[in-house]
N, C-alpha and C positions, 0 to 999 in steps of 0.2 A: 432473580428478585434480590432487592437491597436487604440484606441481612444486618448491617450495623451502618450508622451514620453518624459521624462527629463533626461538630460545628464550633468553632472558635472565634469569637470577635467578630462577628458577621451583624450589621446593622446594630441594632439594639441589644444584641444576645452576648454574652460573656462566653459561655461554654456549655455544650450539651452534647450527650452521647445516647443515641437510641438504639434499641434492638428492636429490629421491625421483623414481623412475620408476613406470612402469605395473607391473601384473602383481600379483603375490603377494610380500609383503614381511614376512619373519618378524623378530620381536624376541625376543632371548634374553638371559640374564644370570643370575648366582647369585640365589638367593632373597634378595629384600633389597636387591638392587644398585639399585634405583631405576626398574626397567620402568615403572612409573606415571606417571613424569614425562612420558613421551611421551604417553601417554593422556591425562594430565592437560592437555596442552597442546592436544590434539585437542577436548577437552570444552569448554575456555575459547573456543576458535575457534567451536565450533559453538554458543555462548551460553548454555550452562550456567553457574549461579551459583556464586560461588567466594569463600571468605573469606578476610580479609585474611592469614591463616597461611601461604598457599601462596607468600608471598613469601619469598625466600631469607633467611636470618639476616644480619643488619646492611646489607642492601639496602633502599633506598626503595621501589622497584617492581619488578614482574616484567613482562616483555614479552614477549608471543608474536606472531609474524608468521607470514602464510602467501600465498603467490602458488598460487591455484587456475586450471588451464587448464580453461575451460568453454566455450570455442568459440563456436558459435551456438546455445547451447540456450537457446529461447525462454521457458523457466521463469524463468531467472535474468534475462533481459532486463524480462519484465513483472514479476517482483517487485521488481525496482531500481526500476521505473516508479512502480509503486504506492507505494512507500515513499519514493519522491522523493529517491533516492540516486543518485550518479553513475553513469553507465553504464559497463560494462566497455569497456577499451580494448585491442583486437586477442585478444580471448577471454580476458583474464586478470581475473579477480576478485581482489582484494587486500584481505586483512582483517588488521587490528591491534588488539590488546585487550593494554590496560595495566591491572593491579591494583596500588593504591597502597596503602602501610601508613597513612596517614594522610589522603588525600584522596578525593575520588570516583574512580572508573576513568574510564578514556577508551575509546570503541571508533570505529575508523575503518573504512569501507567505501569502496575507489577512491578514499582521500584525503578523503571528505566524513564529517562526524560523524553518527554512529548510536546508535540505543538497543538496550537488553538484548534488548528483544523484537522488533526487526528484525533481530538478529543470529540469535536463535532461529529465525525465519521461514526465513531462509536456510540456516541449518544443518540444516532439515528437509529441504531440497531435495539436500544433496550429500553429507550423512555420515550413517551408520547403526551405531550401537553395540550389539554384544551381549556381555554380560558384567555380572559383578556391580555392582549399585549405579548402572547407566548406564540412560538411557532407552531403551526397545527397541519402535521403532514398531511392528512387528510383533504387540505384545503388545495393541495397541489394535483395537478393532473395525472402526473407522473405514479404518484401514491395511488391515486384513484384507480388508474388502470392496474397497478400491481394488486391492489385489492379485488378488484372485479376478476381479474384472473385467476387467483386464489379460490374465489368463491365459485368460479365457472371451473375449475379443474383442467385448465389448459396447459400445466407444466411441461408435461411431454412434449404437445404441438409446438408449444413457444420456443422450447430448447433447440427443435427441429429447424423450427424459421430462423433462430438467431445463428444457428451453426450455419445455413445457407447465406445467410445475411453478410456474416463476416468472411466467408471465403468470397462472396462475390466483391465486398469492398477491397479485399487484397486484389483481386484481378483488375478492377478499375483503377487502382493505385498504379499498377504495374504497366497498365495500357498506357496512362498519363506519363507515366517517368519515360517510357520507351518512345512514346510517340514526340515528347517535348525534348527529347536528348538531343544533343548537337550532332548534326550530321556530316559525316567528312567529305572534304572535296576529293579529286582525283588525286591532286598533287599531294595532299595529306596522307591518302591512303597508300600513294608510291614511297613518300619517306617513311611511312610505319614499316613498310615491307621490307625497304632498304636497312632500316635500323634493326628489325629482326633479325634479318639475313646475316649481318655483321656480327651481332649478339651470340647467334648460333653457330657461328664459326669459331667462338672460343669455347673450351670446354670452363664452364663457370662452376668447377668443384673448387672447394678451398684448397684441395691438394694440389690440382692442376695449377692454379692459381699461382700458390707459392713455388712450385716448379720452374713455373715461366718466368717469374721474377729474379729467382736464382740464376738460370741459364742464361737471361739476358745480361745481368750483372757481369757474369763470366765473359760472356762474348765482346761486350762494349768496352772491356778492359783486357782482352786477349793477350796484347804486345806487352803491358806492365807486368802481366801475371805470367806470362813466358819467361820474363827477364827474372824474376823472382824465383820461380822455380827453377830455373838453371844454376840460379846462386845457391839453392838449396841442396841442389844434387851434387854440387861441387864440396860443399860443406859435409855432406854426410857421406861421400864418396872417396875414393884413394887418397885425395889430396887432404881430405878433412878428417872426420871421426873416423872411418874406415881405417885410415892408414895409423893412428896413434891408438886407438883400442885393444889389438892384438898385443903390442908392446907393454901397455899397462896392465891387459890380463895377465901375461907372462910374470911379471913383477909380482901381482896378488898371488899367485899359483906357488910362488917360490915362498911368500911369506908363510902361505897356509901350510907349507911342508915344516916348518919351521915352528909355527904357533897355530895350533889346532882352531884356537877362537877366530882365527882370520878364514876359516874355509867357506863360512856362510858369505862372508864379503865378496869373495873370489867367485862364487856362485852367480851372485848377483850382478858381477861384473859381465860375466858369460850372458846371462839373460839380456843385460845391457845390449851388450854387442847384436844379438840376435833380434832385439827391438829395433835398433838403429837401422839394421838392414832390411826391416819389414817398412819401416816409415819410409825409408829411401825407394822403397819398390812403388808404395802408394802415391807417394809424390809424382813419379815416374807416369803413374798411370793417369794422373789428373794433366801431365804435361802432353801426353799422347791424345787426350780428350779437346786438345785445343785446335787438333788439325781440321776443323769443321769447314766444309765447303762453302763457297760464296752464296749458293741459293738455299742452303739450311740458315746461314747467318742471316738472309735477307728475310726468309720467312719468321725468324725468331722475332726482328725487330718490327715486321709489320703486325705480329700479333701483340706485341708489347705495346706499339703505339695504338692499337685499339682498345686496349685494356685501360691504358691511362686514360686514352678519351672519356670511355664509360665511366671509369672511375669520377672523373672530374665531373661528368653530367649527372651520374644516378648515384654517385657512390655515398659514402666514401667505403664501405665493406663490400665484400662479394656478394653477401645474402641480400645487400639493398640493390644492387645490380642485377641480380635474378629477378627479385621482385618486379622491379621494372620493367624487365623483359616479359614476364607473364602478363602483367597488365597491357602491356602494347598488343599482345598477342589476342587478350581479350577483346579489347577496344576493336581491334581490326575483324574478329570474328562476329562481333555483335552487329557489325555493320552488313554483313552478308544475308542474315537471315530475320533481319530486324522487321520488315513488313510482313514476311509470312508468321513470327510470331505474334504481332500485333492482331492480324486477322484471326489467329488460332484463339488468342483470349478473347476478342470481342466476341467469338461464337460462344467461348464458355460462359460469358457473362450473360449472353442472351439466354442461355439453356438456364442458369442460374434464375435470372429474372422471372421466365416462365414458371420455374418451381415455387418461387417465393409467391407469385399472385395466387397460385392453387393454395399452399400453406393459408396465406393472408385470408381468402376467402373463408376457410375452414373456421379458422379464429373468427373471423366476423360475425359468422353464423353463430357460433358457441356463446360469445361475449352477449350478441344481442337478446338471446335467450336468456340467458344469466341475468342481465340487467333488468329485463322485467320482472322475474322471480325475486331479486335482491330488493328492487325498488318498492315492489308490492308489500314484501314482508318488513321491510324498514317503515313504510307508511303506515302500517297496522301498528307497528312498535309506538310510534311518533303519537298516533292517537292515544295511547295509554298513557304517554307524558306531556298531556296537555294539549296539542294540536288535533283539535278536531276536524277543522276542515284542512288541514295542511295537505301539501302534494308534494310529492317526492319522485323524481325522474331522472333516470341515469340514460344520458344520450349517447349513442354509440354511432358515430358518424365515419363515413368513409373517407379516407384522406390519401396522400402518397404513400408509396411504401415507405418506411422507416425500420429502426432497429428492432421495435416491438411489433410490427407488424402494419395494417393500412388503415388503422383505426384512430379518431380523435375522442377521446373519453371526457365527458363533463357529468360530473354531478350537479344536480338543479333543485331547487327547494322554493316554497312559498308557504309561509305560514299561516294564510287566511285565504278563503274564498275569495273569487274575484282578483287576485292579485297575480302578476305575472310570475313565473317561474324565472329565478334567477341562479345564477353559479353560486355556489357555496361560499366562496370568498367576497361575495357581494352581500351577503347576510348582514344586518347592521347591529344587530344586538347580540352580544357576545354569548348570553345566557340562552338565546336562540340557537345559535350555533352549538354551544357547549351541549344542549339537548338531541339535536341533529346527531352530532358526533356520539354521543351516549347510543342512540338508537341502531346506528350504523355499526359500532363497536360491539353491540349486544348481539346483532345479527353475525357478525364475521367472527365473532370469538373463537370459534373453531379455527379459522385459517390465519387470524391476526398474530403473528408470531412475536409482536413488540411485548417485552414481557412486565414492563412498568407502565401504567396509565394514570395521568394526575389529572383531574378536574377541579376546576375552580367557576365557581359562579354558575354551575350546573342547574342549581335550584332557585336560578334569579325569577324573581316574578311568578313564582309558583307557591302552592301551599296546600294544605288539607290532603284530599286522596291523592292527588296527582304528585305531591310532594314524597307521600308515602310510597307511590309506584316509582318516583325516581330511584328511591332509596333501595328498593326491591331488586332494579335493575342493575343496579351498581353493585349490590351483595352478589348477584348472578354473574355479573363481570368478573367479579373476585374470584370466582370459582376456577377461571382459567388463566387470570393476570392477578398481578399484585398492584391494587387500585388505590390510590389515595383522593380524597375529596373533602375540600375545605367547603363546610356548610354552616348556614344558620338556621337551618331547620330541625326540630327535634325527631321529625319523624324518619328523616336520613339520618341523623346521629345514632339514633337507637340501634340501627340495623348493621351498624359497623361491626365487623370481626374483632377489630381493634380501634382504640380511640385515644387520640392525642387532644391534651388540652393546653391551649396557649393563653399565658397571662402576662400581664404587665404590670409593674410595681415602680413605683416613682416616689421620691422624697426631694427635698430641696436640692440637691446635689446633683443626680443622677436618675435614668430610667434605666430599665432591665427587662428582658424578656425571658420567660422560662417555658419549656416545653414538658409537660408530664404525661406520662401513660395512666389511664385510668381505668383500662378495660379489665384488669385484675383487682380493682377496689370496687366493689358494686356499689358502696355507700357514696364515695367520690361521684362515680359516674351518675347515680340517680340525681345528685346535687347539680351536677352541670346540665342534663336535661331538664332539671325543672327551672334552672336559670333561663335556657334557651324558650322555656314555655312562658316565661314571665317573672317568676318569683321563686327562687330557692327556699325560702322562708315559709312558702305555703304549703299547709298539708294538702291542699287540693293539686297543687303543682308536683308535688312529690309523689303523690298517688298516682297523677298522671305519667310521671316519668316511670313509675314502676311498672305500670301497664304496658307503655310502649317496650322495655325493655324485656319483660315476660313474653309479649307477643312476638319479639324478634327471634327469643332463644328456640 
């Protein structure tokens, strides 16, 4: 429910902040007083589109904020997760929307930036409008089906049906993709096999390719390398360092016998002589490794040429070449058993279709039975709301298999005897539509999980006892939902658990709207009810107002 609402610079309203409670809240005021400002604030928070003209004159922007208590309702948790919006803290959903006269508007949900589409998705979860010009969810056939299913108690059967439907859709998608996939010609298959065979002749590990490149570099410059190694052998051998180091070491040892401080230097020269000898031996080993035979050199050249070819075509890295090899293998393998796989998938799809038809028949029977009961109960409720000769029917017609079964649902209504039943969205009068919604909402109160319901003109063209009955039904609905109703009937206003009065003040320079809570101020509420009865200064009117309020308590 909405626990707190703040409005600033919306239409004729300067600013207000309201603490709202559970149950049935009535909104009253003179015609033209600005009661639509409150509905406009709800509409903005629900994600409905709005023009720049809603911003109060001489203001730069209007701001509407709401704090909603959603508790542990998993619907909101899942929705926020799917839209990547911040989670609710302590069960509170915080919504803020700003409309600017010259810039783009801003929307935040729990402090995080949100889009209008995201706000609309959240709005479908927490609020439902019934009145002229407002989106009415119950007018949509998908919502009608959802309501009927909740009333019929088919949640488990429907979940099983949707599980099988989803699986079958995935199978059909796979069949389509495999059947429409490009088939390879014999030449293409031969080429793929050749490429894979060549790729498999190489060891495509990082270490093996590094070794191949290193050995090929040595092999391709073997003559140059042999000359350099020969020069190194001379430099380190008896004609080079090996000849001079013993003489130098002998001089160093003589110095150390005279000056002990030179002893460590002499020992370092001893180590240098030994290290030079080891270095010469390692270079000699490299020289011996150059004596590869022609077949080995040819094999090395072949592998290197292959690697360079594949690196150019599929590279530049070893990993990219490996991935291409795997891709070619998968493409070749898919050609071998594609027909057999398609046939198997067709069998699986046929099996699921057979199961879907059985499940759809069960859903249809349950829905049809529930539709008769729901229509009869709602029709009886409509009689108490002034439609003495009204008729209501919920048509459950067979249709093609779909994601929700094989039924087409349509709520049909006629207000007077002798008229044709028409779909709800073809009802001309907004007042009639609102009362039909009230009847259905009352019957479905136990299963309808939309927490906030807003009614406008629900009491249009009714009065007296019927008006009082409308008020009683709204009050009863308030036991399951947070209900707001803009009303002109004192019988309805007296039954509200909470009462908001909208007043408009004007002077020569400006006009402003104020919303005030009067349900905690008995005298003020009596005066408002008396005004609605015709005269707040009349003793008879005040007495009647007190009687209405006393009767409602």
